[in-house]
N, C-alpha and C positions, 0 to 999 in steps of 0.2 A: 374479527379478525382473528384466524387465528396465530398462536404464536410464529410460526414461521414466517406465514403473512405481515406480522409486526415487526421484524426481527430485519425484512430485504428491506419495509415501506420508511422505515426509521433509519435503516444505511441507505437509504434513497435519498433523504432529506438531509442526516446529520452531514454530510459528506458532499451533498451541494454547499450546507450550507458554511463549511471551513473550507474549501474550496475557495467561493465568490472571495472569504478574507480573503485570500490569498492572491489569486491569479485573475484577472490584472492588474486588482487592487490596492494588495499591499506594497510594492514598489512607487507608486502611481503618490499614493497617502503619502507615505513618508517622504519624498522627493515633498510634497504640499509642504508637510510639515519642518524645511530644511534642513533634513538626513544628505549625507552624501553618499555617496554611493559605495566606498568602504561597511559607512553603518547600516546600507540596504542590504549588504549581503548578508551582514553578524545578525540580524534581523532574523531574514528567512532562514537561515542555518538554525536559529535556535530552535522550532515545533521540529523536524528529525530527534535532535538528541532528545527531546521528551518522550517521542516511543523509543528510541535506546536504551534509557535509563528507566520510566516507566515501564510498560509493558508487561515484562517479569512480573514486577509485586503486585501489578493491575489482579493477572493471570493468579497469585498468589490468597492477597483479596475474597476475590469472587470466588477461589473452590474453599476458604474460610467460611465468607460471611453472606457466600449466597450470589447468581450472577446478576438475578433482577437488581440489588443493590450496586452493585458497581456500575452495572447499565444505565441507574436512574441518575448515579451520582457521574457518567459521562453526559450526560440528556442536560442536567443542569448547567454542564462546564459549557455545554452548545449554546444556550440559550444566555447564560451572560457574556460568556469572551466577547463577542460578538460588540456589547455596548463599551466596554473597557476601553476598546481602540482608541472609542471620541474622544478618551478623558486623558491618552499617553500621550504625551507635548515630545519628549527624546527619548531617543535613541535607547537607555536602559526602561523605561519604563514599555516603550514598543516591546523589547525583547523579554521584560515579563508576562503579559500576553497573550506575546507570541510562544510559549513555554505553555502557561497555563490551558492556554488552547491546544495544543499538544497534547494536552495529558487527556481531553477527549477522547482521537482517535486514538491513541493510545489505549485506552482502558477499552472500547467501546468493540473495534476490530478484533482482537484474539479471543472477547469472551461470548462477542455472539457467533464465533468461527465456532467457540465451545460447545455453544449451548448447540446449537444447528447438526455439531457430528453425535452431541448426543443424543439429539431429537431422530436422527436418520441416519440409525449407526449402520445400516447394509447400500446406501446408495449415499453417503454423505459428501462423493464426487459430485453428484451430480446436483447436492443442494447445497452445497458449498458453492458451486462452478454460477448460482443463478444468486443467489447474494452478495459475491463478486459483482454480478455484472450490475447487480441494482446500482449499486456503490457506484461502482466506472460510469451511468448514466449522470449519474448527479454532478459527478466528476467534469462529465462534458457540457453537461447545460450551465453548470456554473460561471463560465468568464463568459456567455454567451449573453445571460443575462447579469453581469454584474456588470459589463461593458457600456450594455444597449443603457444602463441606466447611471451613467456617467457621461453618455454621450450624449443621451437625453438634460439633462444636468451640468451641460460643459460651462456652460455663463458661468453658475455659481457651483463650483468647486466644492465650495465647504459641505453645502443641502446634497452635493453628489454621494461624497464620500457619506452623510451623516443614511444619508438614503439607505444605500448598498446596510451598512452595519445593522440597520432597523430591519430591515429584508433576513437580513441572516440571523439575528437573532429572533424575528418571527417564527424563520425555520428550527431555527432550537427552539423552542417554546413547545410547536406540533414536535416535536422530538421526543421534546419529554410526556407528553399528553401521549403518548402512543406507549412509551416503555412505562407508562402509569399504569399501562393497559394487560404487561402480563402476567400471567399465572406466578402465584408464588414459587422457591425451588420445594420439589417435590423428594428434595431428598435430605434426609437427617442428616445434620452437620453434629459431629463432634468438634467439639475444640478439642485445639492439638498445642504442644506448650511449644514457646522457640525453638530450641532443639528442635524437634518433629519437624517443625516449617524450611530451616537452614539445612536440614538432613534430607527433605526431600528437594529444596534448590540444587542443594551438590551433587543426588541423582539424577536430575533433569538436563542441567548443564554439564557433566559428566558420562548422558545416556549419548551412546554412538548415533544410532540412526535417528534421534534427532536433529542433533549438533548438524550430524552429512547432508541430513532432509535443507537444515537453514541454510547450510553453508550452500546449497545446488541454488537457492532463489533468492541468496544474496546476492552469487556471481551472478543470475539470470538480471536482477534488477538493479547491479552494477552496469552489465552492460544495456539497462534499460536507462538509466541515470545520464550516460556519456549520450545513449541514441538521442535524448530528448532536450541534453544539453547545448550539442554539436552538428546535431544532423542540420539545422538553421543555420548557424557561419557556413556549413559547409558548401551547404547547396546557395547561400545567395550569393560565396565565390562565381558557381558553375553558370550564372547567372539569373537564376529562378526567383520571381517576387515574392513578397510577403502572403501574397491573399495564396498563390502556390505552393506553398512551406504549409502553410495554417490546414491547408489541401489535407496535405500529405501524412501529414501529424492526425488532423482529427479520422483519417480513414486507418488510421494504427490502434484510435483507442474505438472505435467503430467494431473492426475486426475480431477485436479480445473479447470485447461487451458478448455481441453476439454471441461467438463459438465455445464460451469458461463453460456453459451449461452441458455443452455436449461433449464436451472433451473428459470434463468429469466424469459423463456418463455414460465414458469410455470404458475408462480406468476404471468403475466398478464395477463394469465387469469383465475385463480384460485381465488389471490389473497396476499396479499404480508404478513401479520404478519401471518397466520395459518403458512407459510411458513414459518417464521424465527421463531416462537417458536419451528416450529419439529427441524428445523438444530441444533436452541442452544442444544436441548436435545439431538441429536444424537452427538454434541461435544462433552457433557459433557461423554457420556456414552461412547467412544472408545479412549474419552482422560484415564477416568479412565485401561482399557484392555491397555493400552501401557504396564503398569507393566508384564503383560503377556506374551508379548513380548520375546521371546531366539532366534528364530534362522529368517533364513533371511526371510520363506514364512510367521511365520506364522507377522515376523516384519513387511513385505509388504502391509500385506491384514491390518492391525491394520493401517500403517498409510494411506492405499489407503481410504480407509473409515474414516477416520481424515478427511482428504484432502474431500472427496464428502458432507461431514457434513459441512463442511466450503463453498463448494461453494452453499447450501442450504441458508444457511444463508445471504451471503456476496450479492448474485446476487439480494436476493432479497431489503435490509438496504436501498442500495444508490436510488434504482426505489423508497422505500417510502421519502422520505427525499426531492425527486423530486414533488411524487402525495401531499406532505405538504407544497407543499414553491406555494409561486404566483411568477410569470414569470419574472414581475422585480429583485427579490428576486434569482430565482436559485442558480449564482455564492455564492451568501454571503451564503447561504442555505449548500452548499457543502464544502465552505470552512470550514464552523465551526462543521458539520461533520468528515470534514477531519483532521484537530484541533484533535477532540475527541480521534479520531480513533487510530490517532497518540501516545499518549498521554497510551493507550494500551497494542499498540504495545512497545512500549520505555519500560513502565515500568516493561513488565512481567519477561523477562533473572532480573535484579536489584530484583527484590522481593522473585522472586524465586531463584536465586541467596542465598537467604539469607536465608530462607527454605529448601534447600538443602544443606548448612553447619553448620545447625542444625540438620536437621533429616532425613537428607537421600536425594540423586538424586532423588530415586523414588517415595518419596515424593510429590515432585513439580507436577508430573503431577494427582498428586491427591486430591493436593490443587485447582490448574485450576481445573478442575470437579466438585469441591465443588461450586468454583467461577459461573462457567457455571450455577451451576438449581442456585444460587439464579437469579439470573441476568435473567434467565428462568421464574423463580416464581413471578420477580417482572415484567418483560416484560405483563405474560400474566391476572397479578393481573392488572394491571395497565389499558390494552388493554380494559377490563371488566369493570374496574368503570368509565373507560370516554365516554363508550356506543361507544368503535370505531370498536366493531366484532372485527371476522377476513376474511374484504372484503377489497380493493381498493379505495383510495376518488379520483374520476377522475378528481375532478377538484378540490382542497383546496383551491384556489384566490377564 
C-alpha cells in the first residue's frame, strides 16, 4: 500500500475505533457504572479538551521528531485506550481515560493532514477530502456496529461492554500495524532549541491567514455542533420520531463523505478562498432554514443541503492551511488549525444551550446563522485587505 492509502485506511479504522468507544456506548457504560447525568456530561466533554490543548504540541513534535513517530504514538493510544475503559470504575478514572483516548485523535488527524499535504502539494484539496471521507466512513459505521453488539448481548450488559471495547482495541491494533508500514521520514531534521520552538509557535499563532482560516472552520463546526445537538430535540417537538431523525442525520454524514473529495478537487482547480466564502454563505442560509423543517422530506433536504455546504468549506480550509505553511512547519500549522476548530466544535453546544434555555430551541439555529454571516464578512474583508484575492497560493513558503 502507498503511504497515502495507509493513512486513509488507518484513518478509517482509527476513527471507527474511537467513535464506537464513545457513541452510543460511553453514556450507557457510564450509567451502568452508576455515573449520574452531570458526571456523564463531564466525561463526554474531556476528549475535545485533549484536542484543543494537545493538537498544537502534537504538530510541533511531529515537525521536530518525525511524522511517523508521532503517528505510531497515536496508534498505540488507539490500541491501549479501549482496554482502560474496562478498568475505570468512577467519573475520575473515566475522565482520565477519555483524555488519554482523545490524545490519539489530537495527534493523528493534524499530522496525517500534514503528511498528505506534503505528498500532494498540487492537489492537496482532493487528497485531504478523500482522507476526511475515510474518517467519516469510520464515524458513520461505528455507532451501528457498537449498537448491534450491545443489542445482541443485551441480556448481559457487562459482556456487551467488554465486547465493544475489545473490538475497539482490535481496531486500534490494526491501526498500529498499518502505521508501522509507513516509510521513514525522508526529511533531514535538525534539532532545534527550545527558544526556536517557542519562536515558531509564536509565529504560527499570530499568522493572520492560519488564524483566519481556523476561525472559519471553528465557526462552521460551532454551527455543526449546534445542529447535531439541538436538531433532534427540535424535530421531536415537531412530531418526528427517533427513526426519522436518525435518517435525517445519517443522510447529512453521507452527503459530506461522498462530496468532500469532489469539493477538494474544485478548490485545487479554481482556488480556495472563493470556495470558502461561498460555503460559509451557504451554511448560514441553510442553517437559518432549519426552523422551517417539519416533515421528514423537508428536514432531509435541509440537512443534506447544510452538509453539502459544510463540505464546500471544510474541503478547502485544510488545504489552504497547507498552502499558507512552510514545508518544515506543516504539522505544527495543522496542529494550530485543529486546536482552533476543536474550540468551535466544543463551544457550539455550550453557547447554544444557553441560547435555547433563554429564547427557545429554534433561536439557536438563527444565532449560528448570524455568527456564520459575521465570519463571512470578516473573511471576505480580510482577504481583500490583505490583497490575497481568491486564488490559491501555490508555494507560501
